[in-house]
C-alpha positions as YAML, in Angstrom:
chain: A
units: angstrom
residues:
- id: 1
  name: MET
  ca: [93.57, 111.23, 74.69]
- id: 2
  name: PRO
  ca: [90.07, 109.73, 74.75]
- id: 3
  name: THR
  ca: [87.88, 110.84, 77.63]
- id: 4
  name: SER
  ca: [84.92, 108.51, 77.22]
- id: 5
  name: PRO
  ca: [84.44, 104.87, 76.21]
- id: 6
  name: ASP
  ca: [82.85, 106.05, 72.95]
- id: 7
  name: MET
  ca: [86.14, 107.68, 71.92]
- id: 8
  name: THR
  ca: [88.42, 104.67, 72.52]
- id: 9
  name: THR
  ca: [90.13, 102.96, 69.64]
- id: 10
  name: ALA
  ca: [89.71, 99.25, 68.99]
- id: 11
  name: SER
  ca: [93.17, 98.67, 70.45]
- id: 12
  name: GLU
  ca: [92.39, 100.68, 73.59]
- id: 13
  name: SER
  ca: [89.04, 98.93, 73.91]
- id: 14
  name: GLY
  ca: [90.75, 95.55, 73.84]
- id: 15
  name: LEU
  ca: [93.30, 96.70, 76.40]
- id: 16
  name: LEU
  ca: [90.57, 98.06, 78.68]
- id: 17
  name: GLU
  ca: [88.66, 94.77, 78.34]
- id: 18
  name: THR
  ca: [91.79, 92.86, 79.35]
- id: 19
  name: LEU
  ca: [92.40, 95.28, 82.23]
- id: 20
  name: GLN
  ca: [88.88, 94.99, 83.63]
- id: 21
  name: HIS
  ca: [89.07, 91.20, 83.41]
- id: 22
  name: SER
  ca: [92.48, 91.15, 85.12]
- id: 23
  name: VAL
  ca: [91.17, 93.38, 87.91]
- id: 24
  name: ALA
  ca: [88.15, 91.10, 88.37]
- id: 25
  name: VAL
  ca: [90.36, 88.01, 88.56]
- id: 26
  name: PHE
  ca: [92.75, 89.80, 90.93]
- id: 27
  name: ALA
  ca: [89.87, 90.78, 93.24]
- id: 28
  name: ARG
  ca: [88.52, 87.23, 93.28]
- id: 29
  name: ARG
  ca: [91.90, 85.64, 93.96]
- id: 30
  name: ALA
  ca: [92.82, 88.20, 96.59]
- id: 31
  name: GLU
  ca: [89.54, 87.59, 98.38]
- id: 32
  name: GLN
  ca: [89.90, 83.81, 98.10]
- id: 33
  name: THR
  ca: [93.29, 83.89, 99.75]
- id: 34
  name: ARG
  ca: [92.40, 86.97, 101.82]
- id: 35
  name: LEU
  ca: [96.05, 87.69, 101.19]
- id: 36
  name: GLY
  ca: [96.57, 85.66, 104.32]
- id: 37
  name: GLY
  ca: [100.23, 85.25, 103.75]
- id: 38
  name: VAL
  ca: [102.22, 82.11, 103.70]
- id: 39
  name: GLY
  ca: [102.26, 79.33, 106.17]
- id: 40
  name: GLN
  ca: [99.49, 78.70, 108.59]
- id: 41
  name: VAL
  ca: [95.89, 79.71, 108.09]
- id: 42
  name: ARG
  ca: [96.06, 81.47, 111.47]
- id: 43
  name: ASN
  ca: [97.97, 84.26, 109.73]
- id: 44
  name: SER
  ca: [94.95, 85.24, 107.65]
- id: 45
  name: MET
  ca: [92.64, 88.09, 108.56]
- id: 46
  name: ASP
  ca: [89.58, 89.39, 106.79]
- id: 47
  name: ARG
  ca: [89.87, 92.62, 104.84]
- id: 48
  name: ALA
  ca: [87.63, 94.71, 107.09]
- id: 49
  name: ALA
  ca: [89.50, 93.72, 110.25]
- id: 50
  name: TYR
  ca: [92.87, 94.30, 108.60]
- id: 51
  name: LEU
  ca: [91.93, 97.77, 107.35]
- id: 52
  name: LEU
  ca: [90.41, 98.82, 110.69]
- id: 53
  name: LEU
  ca: [93.40, 97.61, 112.68]
- id: 54
  name: ASN
  ca: [95.77, 99.32, 110.24]
- id: 55
  name: ARG
  ca: [93.87, 102.59, 110.58]
- id: 56
  name: LEU
  ca: [93.91, 102.48, 114.39]
- id: 57
  name: ASP
  ca: [97.61, 101.63, 114.29]
- id: 58
  name: SER
  ca: [98.50, 104.47, 111.92]
- id: 59
  name: GLU
  ca: [96.21, 107.18, 113.30]
- id: 60
  name: GLY
  ca: [95.95, 106.16, 116.94]
- id: 61
  name: PRO
  ca: [92.92, 105.88, 119.20]
- id: 62
  name: MET
  ca: [89.73, 107.48, 117.92]
- id: 63
  name: GLY
  ca: [85.97, 107.37, 118.18]
- id: 64
  name: VAL
  ca: [83.68, 105.42, 115.91]
- id: 65
  name: LYS
  ca: [82.60, 108.51, 113.95]
- id: 66
  name: ALA
  ca: [86.18, 109.62, 113.33]
- id: 67
  name: LEU
  ca: [87.20, 106.10, 112.30]
- id: 68
  name: ALA
  ca: [84.23, 105.85, 109.94]
- id: 69
  name: ALA
  ca: [85.00, 109.24, 108.40]
- id: 70
  name: SER
  ca: [88.67, 108.43, 107.91]
- id: 71
  name: MET
  ca: [87.77, 105.20, 106.11]
- id: 72
  name: GLY
  ca: [84.91, 106.59, 104.04]
- id: 73
  name: ILE
  ca: [82.29, 104.25, 105.52]
- id: 74
  name: ASP
  ca: [79.36, 104.90, 107.83]
- id: 75
  name: SER
  ca: [79.44, 104.63, 111.62]
- id: 76
  name: SER
  ca: [77.05, 101.68, 111.73]
- id: 77
  name: THR
  ca: [79.42, 99.70, 109.49]
- id: 78
  name: VAL
  ca: [82.37, 100.50, 111.74]
- id: 79
  name: THR
  ca: [80.37, 99.55, 114.83]
- id: 80
  name: ARG
  ca: [79.43, 96.22, 113.26]
- id: 81
  name: GLN
  ca: [82.99, 95.52, 112.08]
- id: 82
  name: VAL
  ca: [84.64, 96.54, 115.35]
- id: 83
  name: ALA
  ca: [82.41, 94.37, 117.57]
- id: 84
  name: PRO
  ca: [84.20, 91.07, 116.82]
- id: 85
  name: LEU
  ca: [87.58, 92.80, 117.17]
- id: 86
  name: VAL
  ca: [86.57, 93.93, 120.66]
- id: 87
  name: ASP
  ca: [85.16, 90.47, 121.47]
- id: 88
  name: THR
  ca: [88.46, 88.82, 120.50]
- id: 89
  name: GLY
  ca: [90.53, 91.36, 122.41]
- id: 90
  name: LEU
  ca: [92.21, 92.97, 119.40]
- id: 91
  name: VAL
  ca: [90.59, 96.37, 120.02]
- id: 92
  name: LYS
  ca: [89.81, 98.02, 123.35]
- id: 93
  name: ARG
  ca: [86.94, 100.42, 124.02]
- id: 94
  name: THR
  ca: [87.86, 103.11, 126.50]
- id: 95
  name: SER
  ca: [86.32, 106.34, 127.70]
- id: 96
  name: HIS
  ca: [87.44, 109.55, 126.09]
- id: 97
  name: PRO
  ca: [89.83, 111.33, 128.48]
- id: 98
  name: GLU
  ca: [87.98, 114.66, 128.17]
- id: 99
  name: ASP
  ca: [84.43, 113.38, 127.76]
- id: 100
  name: GLY
  ca: [83.73, 110.22, 129.70]
- id: 101
  name: ARG
  ca: [80.52, 109.65, 127.73]
- id: 102
  name: ALA
  ca: [82.38, 109.23, 124.45]
- id: 103
  name: VAL
  ca: [83.98, 105.92, 123.49]
- id: 104
  name: VAL
  ca: [87.47, 105.71, 122.03]
- id: 105
  name: LEU
  ca: [88.72, 102.68, 120.13]
- id: 106
  name: ARG
  ca: [92.37, 101.67, 120.33]
- id: 107
  name: LEU
  ca: [94.49, 98.69, 119.45]
- id: 108
  name: SER
  ca: [95.14, 96.40, 122.38]
- id: 109
  name: PRO
  ca: [98.59, 94.90, 122.87]
- id: 110
  name: ARG
  ca: [97.11, 91.67, 121.50]
- id: 111
  name: GLY
  ca: [95.79, 93.61, 118.46]
- id: 112
  name: GLU
  ca: [99.21, 95.16, 117.86]
- id: 113
  name: ALA
  ca: [100.87, 91.73, 118.00]
- id: 114
  name: ARG
  ca: [98.26, 90.15, 115.73]
- id: 115
  name: LEU
  ca: [98.53, 92.98, 113.21]
- id: 116
  name: ALA
  ca: [102.33, 92.68, 113.19]
- id: 117
  name: GLU
  ca: [102.03, 88.92, 112.62]
- id: 118
  name: VAL
  ca: [99.61, 89.35, 109.71]
- id: 119
  name: ARG
  ca: [101.67, 92.14, 108.16]
- id: 120
  name: ALA
  ca: [104.82, 89.99, 108.31]
- id: 121
  name: SER
  ca: [102.98, 87.09, 106.73]
- id: 122
  name: ARG
  ca: [101.59, 89.31, 103.97]
- id: 123
  name: ARG
  ca: [105.03, 90.82, 103.30]
- id: 124
  name: GLU
  ca: [106.40, 87.28, 102.99]
- id: 125
  name: LEU
  ca: [103.61, 86.43, 100.54]
- id: 126
  name: MET
  ca: [104.33, 89.56, 98.48]
- id: 127
  name: ALA
  ca: [108.02, 88.63, 98.43]
- id: 128
  name: GLU
  ca: [107.15, 85.11, 97.29]
- id: 129
  name: LEU
  ca: [104.74, 86.25, 94.57]
- id: 130
  name: THR
  ca: [107.20, 88.79, 93.19]
- id: 131
  name: ALA
  ca: [110.41, 86.81, 93.79]
- id: 132
  name: ASP
  ca: [111.32, 86.83, 90.10]
- id: 133
  name: TRP
  ca: [110.55, 90.54, 89.68]
- id: 134
  name: THR
  ca: [113.22, 93.20, 89.68]
- id: 135
  name: PRO
  ca: [113.11, 95.84, 92.41]
- id: 136
  name: GLU
  ca: [112.10, 98.28, 89.66]
- id: 137
  name: ASP
  ca: [109.17, 96.03, 88.67]
- id: 138
  name: ARG
  ca: [107.99, 95.88, 92.29]
- id: 139
  name: GLU
  ca: [108.28, 99.64, 92.60]
- id: 140
  name: ALA
  ca: [106.44, 100.27, 89.32]
- id: 141
  name: PHE
  ca: [103.64, 97.85, 90.23]
- id: 142
  name: THR
  ca: [103.29, 99.44, 93.66]
- id: 143
  name: GLU
  ca: [103.14, 102.91, 92.10]
- id: 144
  name: LEU
  ca: [100.57, 101.90, 89.48]
- id: 145
  name: LEU
  ca: [98.41, 99.99, 91.95]
- id: 146
  name: GLY
  ca: [98.49, 103.00, 94.27]
- id: 147
  name: ARG
  ca: [97.43, 105.27, 91.41]
- id: 148
  name: PHE
  ca: [94.63, 102.85, 90.50]
- id: 149
  name: ASN
  ca: [93.41, 102.75, 94.12]
- id: 150
  name: GLY
  ca: [93.60, 106.54, 94.27]
- id: 151
  name: ALA
  ca: [91.46, 106.82, 91.13]
- id: 152
  name: LEU
  ca: [88.90, 104.47, 92.67]
- id: 153
  name: LEU
  ca: [88.90, 106.55, 95.85]
- id: 154
  name: ARG
  ca: [88.44, 109.82, 93.96]
- id: 155
  name: ARG
  ca: [85.63, 108.31, 91.89]
- id: 156
  name: GLN
  ca: [83.84, 107.07, 94.99]
- id: 157
  name: ALA
  ca: [84.38, 110.37, 96.79]
- id: 158
  name: GLY
  ca: [82.86, 112.19, 93.81]
- id: 159
  name: GLN
  ca: [79.80, 109.99, 94.02]
- id: 160
  name: HIS
  ca: [79.43, 110.18, 97.80]
- id: 161
  name: GLY
  ca: [80.66, 113.64, 98.76]
- id: 162
  name: ALA
  ca: [83.96, 114.57, 100.38]
- id: 163
  name: ALA
  ca: [86.91, 112.22, 100.17]
- id: 164
  name: PRO
  ca: [87.95, 110.43, 103.33]
- id: 165
  name: ARG
  ca: [91.44, 111.05, 104.71]
- id: 166
  name: GLU
  ca: [92.62, 107.84, 103.17]
- id: 167
  name: ALA
  ca: [95.91, 107.62, 101.31]
- id: 168
  name: ALA
  ca: [96.15, 104.90, 98.72]
- id: 169
  name: THR
  ca: [99.51, 103.87, 100.11]
- id: 170
  name: GLN
  ca: [98.21, 103.62, 103.67]
- id: 171
  name: ASP
  ca: [95.93, 100.65, 103.36]
- id: 172
  name: GLY
  ca: [95.97, 100.07, 99.64]
- id: 173
  name: ALA
  ca: [92.25, 100.00, 99.05]
- id: 174
  name: ALA
  ca: [89.39, 102.26, 98.26]
- id: 175
  name: PRO
  ca: [86.95, 102.47, 101.16]
- id: 176
  name: GLU
  ca: [84.48, 99.67, 101.26]
- id: 177
  name: GLY
  ca: [81.66, 98.63, 103.50]
- id: 178
  name: ALA
  ca: [83.19, 95.23, 104.20]
...
């Protein structure tokens, strides 16, 4: 099996060219729709907010540093991305129970409701987009996309040090600054 671009066959090269183009188109279309779901625009949410809310929902309340580490981004990025979530009441800042000087971020009841609404809308969109797929096709695509995201995560971790505690199936994306 070829291990570098120089060792690919013409057929593999063409396939890789098609793959990279398809990934680029997918990224553009996903960002354009923000995978907002179906129905009203109010069900959309930007990627950074969605990933942060998902992380707080799945791992529970945590400090900025822990949240940044778990997502593979720096603390200043988390601070910047969390600010509007706090301002809109989706995330609450509270004092750490053991160290009152430390701040802990947690989903508010409003944040939990909003996240549930967006998740439901996105599930509906995924059902619509794959309506003519077999359950096996959906499962295979999910598996392959998870593997692809995992490869991106491992590549980024290799370039930037230790891998974050992020599972490809948890939020479906390699860590990003936005």
